[in-house]
C-alpha positions as MATLAB code, in Angstrom:
seq = 'MTVTAARHHVRAAVVGVAVTFGLNGVAVASWFARVPAARDALGLDAGALGLLLLSMSAGAFLAMLTAGEVTHRLGGRRTAQVSVLGVATGLAVAGVAIGAFPSTPATAVGIFVLGYGSGTCNVAMNVEAAAVERLLGRTVMPRFHAVWSLGTVVAAGLAAVAAAVLPVTAHLVAVAAVVAGGTLVAVRSFRSGGAAERGGSGVLRAWREPRTLLIGLLVLVLAFTEGTANDWVAVAFVDGYGFGPAAGAVVFGVFVATMTLGRVVGTRALDRWGRVPVVATTMLLAAGGVALAVLSGSQVAAVAGVALWGLGTSLGFPVGMSAAADGDTRTAARVGVVAVIGYTAFLAGPPVVGLLGARAGVLAALLVVPLALVPALALVPVLRRHPIQEG';
ca = [
      77.833   53.127  -56.385;
      74.829   52.103  -54.283;
      73.099   54.503  -51.918;
      74.401   52.513  -48.940;
      77.964   52.638  -50.249;
      77.698   56.373  -50.919;
      76.498   57.003  -47.374;
      79.368   54.920  -46.030;
      81.886   56.990  -47.990;
      80.369   60.243  -46.740;
      80.450   59.019  -43.131;
      84.066   57.985  -43.599;
      84.851   61.448  -44.972;
      83.204   63.077  -41.942;
      85.343   60.984  -39.594;
      88.483   61.643  -41.640;
      87.978   65.405  -41.606;
      87.191   65.414  -37.884;
      90.336   63.421  -37.065;
      92.432   65.739  -39.232;
      91.059   68.799  -37.452;
      91.643   67.226  -34.045;
      95.222   66.164  -34.745;
      96.046   69.591  -36.190;
      94.904   71.075  -32.887;
      96.983   68.522  -30.965;
     100.125   69.445  -32.903;
      99.799   73.200  -32.423;
      98.813   72.990  -28.752;
     101.617   70.533  -27.951;
     104.162   73.103  -29.081;
     102.553   75.982  -27.198;
     102.352   73.872  -24.034;
     106.136   73.388  -24.132;
     107.028   77.041  -24.779;
     108.086   77.539  -21.118;
     110.467   74.584  -21.487;
     111.865   76.111  -24.676;
     112.374   79.465  -22.952;
     114.283   77.863  -20.071;
     116.345   75.462  -22.190;
     117.388   78.161  -24.640;
     117.873   80.874  -21.985;
     115.576   83.397  -23.668;
     114.258   86.611  -22.187;
     110.746   87.873  -23.035;
     111.885   89.815  -26.100;
     113.889   86.943  -27.554;
     111.044   84.518  -26.863;
     108.640   86.845  -28.695;
     110.914   86.859  -31.733;
     111.140   83.079  -31.633;
     107.358   82.707  -31.503;
     107.048   85.109  -34.428;
     108.761   82.539  -36.654;
     105.796   80.180  -36.283;
     103.366   82.998  -37.044;
     105.421   83.892  -40.116;
     105.269   80.302  -41.332;
     101.511   80.140  -40.819;
     100.962   83.456  -42.587;
     103.092   82.404  -45.562;
     101.049   79.204  -45.702;
      97.831   81.192  -45.951;
      99.245   83.089  -48.928;
     100.144   79.915  -50.826;
      97.744   77.231  -49.543;
      94.960   78.037  -51.999;
      97.282   77.518  -54.966;
      98.847   74.403  -53.421;
      95.467   72.844  -52.633;
      94.241   73.593  -56.134;
      97.278   71.960  -57.743;
      97.615   68.924  -55.468;
      94.031   68.366  -54.353;
      92.817   68.256  -50.762;
      94.103   64.789  -49.902;
      97.634   65.230  -51.209;
      97.899   68.718  -49.734;
      96.969   67.376  -46.306;
      99.399   64.468  -46.690;
     102.324   66.685  -47.636;
     101.529   69.419  -45.118;
     101.192   67.042  -42.162;
     104.682   65.751  -42.918;
     105.785   69.373  -42.544;
     103.925   69.597  -39.239;
     105.582   66.440  -37.937;
     109.038   67.442  -39.168;
     108.737   70.885  -37.620;
     107.616   69.497  -34.266;
     110.405   66.930  -34.210;
     113.099   69.454  -35.191;
     111.862   71.855  -32.494;
     111.881   69.070  -29.906;
     115.442   68.068  -30.726;
     116.623   71.695  -30.887;
     115.159   72.425  -27.475;
     116.122   69.343  -25.505;
     118.796   67.263  -27.196;
     120.933   69.905  -28.936;
     119.762   73.316  -27.704;
     119.751   75.823  -30.555;
     117.549   78.867  -30.942;
     118.010   79.139  -34.750;
     117.163   75.449  -35.222;
     114.111   75.808  -33.010;
     112.997   78.815  -35.065;
     113.352   76.780  -38.270;
     111.390   73.925  -36.720;
     108.430   76.000  -35.638;
     108.467   77.938  -38.924;
     108.001   74.619  -40.734;
     105.374   73.629  -38.152;
     103.489   76.876  -38.791;
     103.680   76.508  -42.558;
     102.539   72.889  -42.478;
      99.738   73.550  -40.023;
      98.484   76.579  -41.959;
      98.488   74.730  -45.273;
      96.699   71.757  -43.751;
      94.216   74.192  -42.218;
      93.116   75.458  -45.631;
      92.988   71.955  -47.136;
      90.891   70.539  -44.317;
      88.489   73.506  -44.371;
      87.995   73.024  -48.111;
      87.312   69.327  -47.550;
      84.983   70.110  -44.640;
      82.976   72.460  -46.856;
      82.711   69.747  -49.520;
      81.450   67.246  -46.945;
      78.989   69.824  -45.634;
      77.519   70.236  -49.110;
      77.199   66.468  -49.537;
      75.394   66.137  -46.213;
      73.087   69.054  -46.952;
      73.359   70.372  -43.404;
      75.756   72.463  -41.333;
      78.694   70.609  -39.787;
      81.637   73.001  -40.187;
      81.418   74.388  -36.610;
      81.607   70.841  -35.244;
      84.861   70.241  -37.075;
      86.237   73.406  -35.496;
      84.972   72.153  -32.134;
      87.031   68.992  -32.632;
      90.067   71.205  -33.275;
      89.397   72.947  -29.952;
      89.000   69.593  -28.199;
      92.325   68.524  -29.702;
      94.029   71.529  -28.133;
      92.477   70.740  -24.740;
      93.595   67.106  -24.929;
      97.085   68.139  -25.990;
      97.357   70.635  -23.124;
      96.363   67.939  -20.626;
      98.802   65.410  -22.053;
     101.552   68.022  -22.098;
     101.010   68.714  -18.407;
     101.588   65.026  -17.710;
     104.463   64.757  -20.174;
     106.235   67.722  -18.602;
     106.522   65.725  -15.375;
     107.682   62.429  -16.857;
     109.174   63.014  -20.323;
     111.947   65.204  -21.721;
     110.638   67.783  -24.156;
     112.400   66.062  -27.061;
     110.706   62.714  -26.432;
     107.323   64.393  -25.971;
     107.362   66.441  -29.177;
     108.856   63.668  -31.299;
     106.184   61.264  -30.039;
     103.414   63.778  -30.798;
     104.890   64.334  -34.265;
     104.753   60.592  -34.993;
     101.158   60.250  -33.763;
      99.951   63.327  -35.660;
     101.626   62.251  -38.893;
     100.464   58.651  -38.702;
      96.919   59.487  -37.674;
      96.456   62.207  -40.289;
      97.868   60.114  -43.120;
      95.311   57.435  -42.321;
      92.455   59.919  -41.830;
      92.909   61.782  -45.112;
      92.563   58.582  -47.141;
      88.809   59.107  -46.827;
      88.874   62.695  -48.164;
      86.288   63.049  -50.912;
      88.381   65.508  -52.902;
      91.008   62.835  -53.451;
      94.353   63.710  -54.930;
      93.253   65.377  -58.144;
      93.304   69.124  -58.545;
      90.536   71.168  -60.108;
      90.926   71.895  -63.799;
      92.052   75.273  -65.033;
      93.739   78.006  -63.044;
      93.483   78.186  -59.289;
      91.513   81.448  -59.367;
      93.500   82.936  -56.468;
      94.011   86.296  -58.192;
      90.370   86.349  -59.236;
      89.304   85.578  -55.661;
      91.225   88.628  -54.471;
      89.011   90.707  -56.775;
      85.684   89.277  -55.600;
      83.886   91.777  -53.326;
      81.953   89.067  -51.484;
      85.104   87.069  -50.733;
      86.924   90.159  -49.462;
      83.991   91.169  -47.261;
      83.788   87.666  -45.804;
      87.499   87.933  -45.095;
      87.028   91.262  -43.324;
      84.240   89.790  -41.187;
      86.357   86.732  -40.371;
      89.211   89.080  -39.396;
      86.985   90.742  -36.790;
      85.753   87.367  -35.541;
      89.304   85.998  -35.374;
      90.329   89.099  -33.434;
      87.455   88.448  -31.026;
      88.606   84.879  -30.439;
      92.321   85.618  -30.424;
      91.983   88.422  -27.890;
      90.443   85.992  -25.419;
      93.128   83.384  -26.106;
      95.939   85.863  -25.496;
      94.609   88.194  -22.846;
      91.611   86.993  -20.845;
      93.638   85.187  -18.176;
      96.000   88.163  -17.775;
      93.060   90.588  -17.642;
      91.419   88.716  -14.776;
      94.690   88.432  -12.861;
      95.381   92.156  -13.228;
      91.836   93.515  -13.146;
      90.056   91.252  -10.658;
      92.932   90.026   -8.520;
      92.681   86.399   -9.617;
      95.663   84.131   -9.062;
      97.398   82.526  -12.060;
      95.530   79.248  -11.593;
      92.163   81.020  -11.375;
      93.049   83.060  -14.452;
      93.698   79.822  -16.318;
      90.301   78.541  -15.205;
      88.643   81.669  -16.641;
      90.338   80.971  -19.959;
      89.051   77.404  -19.660;
      85.513   78.772  -19.301;
      85.936   80.657  -22.569;
      87.232   77.592  -24.430;
      84.515   75.348  -22.980;
      81.602   77.586  -23.979;
      83.114   78.262  -27.396;
      83.433   74.518  -27.999;
      79.897   73.915  -26.738;
      78.559   76.586  -29.085;
      80.269   74.938  -32.033;
      78.772   71.559  -31.161;
      75.168   72.657  -30.609;
      75.060   75.729  -32.856;
      74.817   73.729  -36.073;
      71.124   73.058  -35.445;
      70.437   76.761  -35.021;
      72.249   77.481  -38.281;
      70.192   74.896  -40.153;
      66.947   76.146  -38.646;
      67.344   79.910  -38.894;
      70.204   80.430  -41.329;
      73.655   81.942  -41.179;
      72.803   85.636  -41.045;
      70.465   85.827  -38.004;
      72.413   83.229  -36.013;
      75.845   84.782  -36.562;
      74.483   88.283  -35.881;
      72.989   87.028  -32.614;
      76.210   85.337  -31.535;
      78.215   88.465  -32.313;
      75.887   90.486  -30.084;
      76.316   87.855  -27.361;
      80.087   88.173  -27.639;
      79.964   91.978  -27.508;
      77.663   91.907  -24.486;
      79.779   89.254  -22.803;
      82.963   91.297  -23.115;
      81.189   94.398  -21.818;
      79.885   92.423  -18.830;
      83.315   90.961  -18.149;
      84.968   94.377  -18.145;
      82.336   96.665  -16.640;
      80.416   94.532  -14.141;
      82.848   94.973  -11.243;
      81.755   91.566   -9.940;
      83.972   88.518  -10.272;
      81.002   86.177  -10.718;
      79.321   88.383  -13.305;
      82.623   88.895  -15.089;
      83.169   85.141  -15.424;
      79.598   84.835  -16.724;
      80.516   87.482  -19.272;
      83.479   85.384  -20.407;
      81.119   82.417  -20.826;
      78.888   84.540  -23.082;
      81.971   85.758  -24.921;
      82.984   82.178  -25.693;
      79.482   81.207  -26.771;
      79.215   84.291  -28.957;
      82.562   83.631  -30.600;
      81.823   80.013  -31.431;
      80.166   80.142  -34.848;
      81.457   83.158  -36.747;
      84.865   81.853  -37.859;
      83.731   78.401  -39.084;
      80.632   79.863  -40.768;
      82.894   82.346  -42.540;
      84.927   79.422  -43.883;
      81.747   77.703  -45.062;
      80.588   80.880  -46.805;
      83.971   81.279  -48.491;
      83.601   77.766  -49.900;
      80.153   78.373  -51.438;
      80.147   77.278  -55.058;
      81.403   74.150  -56.769;
      84.785   75.348  -58.027;
      87.691   77.531  -56.889;
      86.818   76.857  -53.256;
      90.479   76.491  -52.243;
      91.263   79.937  -53.664;
      88.432   81.617  -51.773;
      89.133   79.814  -48.503;
      92.796   80.752  -48.866;
      92.007   84.428  -49.403;
      89.617   84.545  -46.442;
      92.189   82.720  -44.307;
      94.917   85.225  -45.203;
      92.719   88.166  -44.249;
      91.284   86.512  -41.159;
      94.550   85.204  -39.742;
      96.015   88.698  -39.895;
      94.098   89.233  -36.673;
      96.239   86.634  -34.897;
      99.355   88.603  -35.883;
      98.055   92.116  -35.225;
      95.666   91.424  -32.343;
      98.114   90.754  -29.476;
     100.205   93.920  -29.949;
      97.087   96.091  -30.435;
      95.557   94.953  -27.154;
      98.964   95.095  -25.482;
      99.496   98.736  -26.485;
      96.023   99.676  -25.280;
      96.581   97.702  -22.087;
      99.795   99.575  -21.369;
      97.788  102.814  -21.279;
      94.437  101.800  -19.809;
      95.036   98.375  -18.251;
      94.514   95.019  -19.929;
      90.972   94.570  -18.601;
      89.777   97.892  -20.005;
      91.619   97.224  -23.265;
      89.299   94.271  -23.893;
      86.551   96.769  -24.746;
      88.161   97.111  -28.168;
      86.416   93.808  -28.974;
      82.811   95.091  -28.873;
      83.976   98.295  -30.545;
      85.055   96.133  -33.486;
      82.127   93.698  -33.362;
      79.242   96.168  -33.453;
      80.104   97.879  -36.763;
      81.071   94.483  -38.214;
      77.410   93.451  -37.891;
      76.862   95.346  -41.149;
      78.988   92.703  -42.900;
      77.001   89.678  -41.732;
      74.634   89.577  -44.766;
      77.594   88.542  -46.980;
      77.379   85.132  -45.280;
      74.026   84.441  -46.939;
      74.194   81.158  -48.773;
      74.108   81.453  -52.554;
      75.977   79.901  -55.468;
      79.043   81.702  -56.727;
      78.904   82.734  -60.369;
      81.996   81.398  -62.072;
      83.578   83.629  -64.670;
];
């Protein structure tokens, strides 16, 4: 293969991974944007809706437990192909079970399959992204995660329009078709192809690697930092600063915007100064931003704090995925282990903050974020780039 052809294949892989990330974000956000429609169509109260939403989380968590083994056996391309069919099927089943033939059990099955497919694809595309990053010789992982965030923003905007002009069934089935078709085309350029790595997957071995477990613990804290904002920042500003619902949504938009910006521009900082100092700095920014948002007493300063929070959250999670994929083999196993540990935060985080909020108020409860971030700074050195010794 000529140098020009090799560069073309790498560029194609970059585009393919970016599209896969973006469409994964579109699929997940399209469902969440239609949750109010599901609640109304199925006649669910808050408790029943919470149980329904748990089925998607359960599917995603199960995916994290198995995705490393699946990716090892099928290869990145085939794993993404199979998993996106699960994503599309789950979305379509949920759409039909909400709008055409209302059924809570069928909707739960649909979003369970959606969660499992999305979670499996998440591991496969992170493994592929790490492989592309190594080929390029520079940091690009945060930009792929930025594309995922942009996909969620686009999906939310389209869902707002669709809610006014399309039944929920037509909307979700259409999204399922676009996501499936687009991803199947995009993954054709994956460098990892359809072949699995030789030998065992190394999943059990990865669970015994101290560095992998410490990366997972750090990613858990960083996922908790991000997830707390996703779940609670709008509510905190409505309750704590007297914002209206629309203004609370804008504050959440500030967080997403600065987090996405940090992922786009932060790659240069990572290449210039390295993972450890950059991630440590961003974690301190996030901790300071949360403290400012909670303690300032000023609406303007508090919103500025949320902006710092988003910027500080931007790099830790994707850099953790890159660090987990260091080494030439068993990357799927390590990424899977780190994903399992990290995504636990998305299951445990909302109830933890909710319980604290019930006692001290949601705004004050946000201070649990810096209380977790500051001691987690001691874990940052595990992100240092070095080859994994295969045993």
